[in-house]
N, C-alpha and C positions, 0 to 999 in steps of 0.2 A: 439480577443479572445486572452486571457492572462493564462498565467501560473503561481501558487503561487510559492516561493515569486517573487514580479515582482517590475520592477520601469520602467514606460514608460513615454514620454514625450509627452504632447496631444499640439497642438499648433491652434492657430484661423486665417483665413483669412476672410477680409470683402470683401464683393463684393455689388455692385448699382443693381437695379432693372433691368438694362440690362445685367447683369452677368460679368460685368467690375471690374475687382479687383481693389479697393481703398486702401490698404494696412492694416496694423495694426491697431486696434481699442480696446481700454481698454474693457475687458470683466471680466463678474463676471462667476463665476463656481461653480456649485454643485452636486452631485450625489446621487443619490436615493442609500441611502448604505446597501448595502447586501453584498458587495464583500469588505469589511475592508479598503475602501479609505475614505481619508478625506472627512465629509460630507458636509463642506463649501469651497472653497478657492477663492483668485481673483488673475488675473494676468493682464499684459498688452497684450500680444497676446498669453502666452502658458503656460502652467501647467506640474508640473512635480507629476507624479501618481505614488502612492508606496502603497502596501499593501500586505496581508498574507492569506486572508480569502477568500476561494472559492464561488462563486455565481454568482447571475444575478444582474445588475444595471444599471440606465441611466445616463451619463455624459451630462449634460445640461452647454449651453455657452450661454450667454445672455449681451444685453448692452443697451443702450437708443433706439436704432432704430430697434435690430431684436434678436433673438434668434435661437436658433438651437439645436438638442441633438443625440447624439449617443448612441447605446446599447454596455453594456461591459459585456463579460460573462468572467468571470475569474475562471479555472479549478483548480483541485487540480495538488500538485505536484507528484513528485514518491516516493517511499516508501522508509525511512531515520531510522536510529535507532535500535536500540536491539528490538527484538520480543521474549518474552517469552513464550517457548512452553512446553505443561506441558500433558505428557503422562497419558494416563486413567488409565491404568496397568502399574504399574513401574517393574513387574519382568513378565516375559514370559518363558515358557518350550521351550528346543530347539527341538521342534520335528517336524518344519517343517509347522506349522499349527497354531500355538496360534497366537492373534492379539489385537491389543493395537491401540485404537483412540487416534490420538493427538490432541491439539488445541492450539492455540494461544492466544496473549494479542493482543488489538487491533493495527491495523497496522496504522500509521499517515506517513505525510510527514514532512518536514521539519516546515512548519506553523501549524501543529497540523489540519490538517484536515483530517477526518477519510478516508479512501482510501477502496472504493468497486472493486471488480473486479481486483485487483491488481497478478500478477502471480508471482508465488515463484517456485523454482525449490526445489524438498524435496527428500531427500535421507537417507540413514542409512548405518552403518558398520555391521562388522561379519555376514553376509547373511540377513539383514535385509531387506525387499522389502516394496515397497509400494502398495498396493492393488488398490488406485484409478485410475481412468480410465485418464489418460494424457491429459490436456486440450490444449499442442500446440507439436503438434509432429514434428514440425521442429526443435524443441530445444531438445538437448540428455538430457535424463533424464525423470523423471515425475513433470509436472507442474500441480501444485493446483492453484485456485484463491480465495481471501477474499470474503465473503459472503455480506450481506446487512448489518450486524455490522460491517463489518470491520476485521473480524477475520478467521484464516486459519482452517480447520478440516480436516484431514486425517487418513488413519490407516496403520500401517505398521503390518508386520507379521515375526514370528520368519524363522530363518533357521534352520541349522542342529549343527551350531557353538554355543558354551557357551562363558559367559562372559561379561563385562561391555559395551554395544553397543551405540552407539552415533547415536541421530537423527538430522537431521539439514533442515534448511530454508533459503534460498537466493534467494532474490527478482531480478527478470529479469532487472527491470528497477530500476535506483537507486541504495542505499546500504544499506538496511535493511537485517539483517540476525538474525538467533537467532538458538541456540543448547541445545540439552538435553540429559539425557541416559536413557537407558532403560537396566536392568538386566537380561541377559537371562540365565538361568539354565540348566543344564544337566538334573534334575530331579532325584528323588529318585533312589536308585538302590539296586535292590532286591536281596539276595542271598537267594540260596535253600540249605537246609543243609538235606543230608539225611543218615539214619541211616543202618547201616548192623549188620546182626547178626552173630555172628560167630558158627559154629558147632563143 
């Protein structure tokens, strides 16, 4: 099992029918290519594999008298880069009840593999609270995860403070992060005017 991006050396060893080691034998390699490694390569007794694409494949080594193969599974890497956060409602009332949905751009690893089930800690300032269930109780804060499309979706609820609040998301693994703002408004102020009659 490999993780993108990867570089791994693969070596061959030749044995006779009695399982006795007979040394290095010139071999030809090819890969059933769903994992972003070279489709064909040849080497005397080894091959340096490198690639960026997550997936499954089969590395086949063959020579004049024998052939063998091993499965290759390449897993995506950790979150990387800047994530764009977009609030559904950029203005909230400071009433302790107003809610805005927040969504993100697609989260990728360094090799641009889309990441599902990638955990992020999400939070807000000025009394904003995240209303989603925490997916990782062992980690401080509230954790949410990317869905099937590789995006985050969560909700923030206003407190009683007003001003320009920040909402951020930081990946638990890797180095992806995102930041956006929500304006929290104190709401309209009503003034009651009373008239008095003088006698």
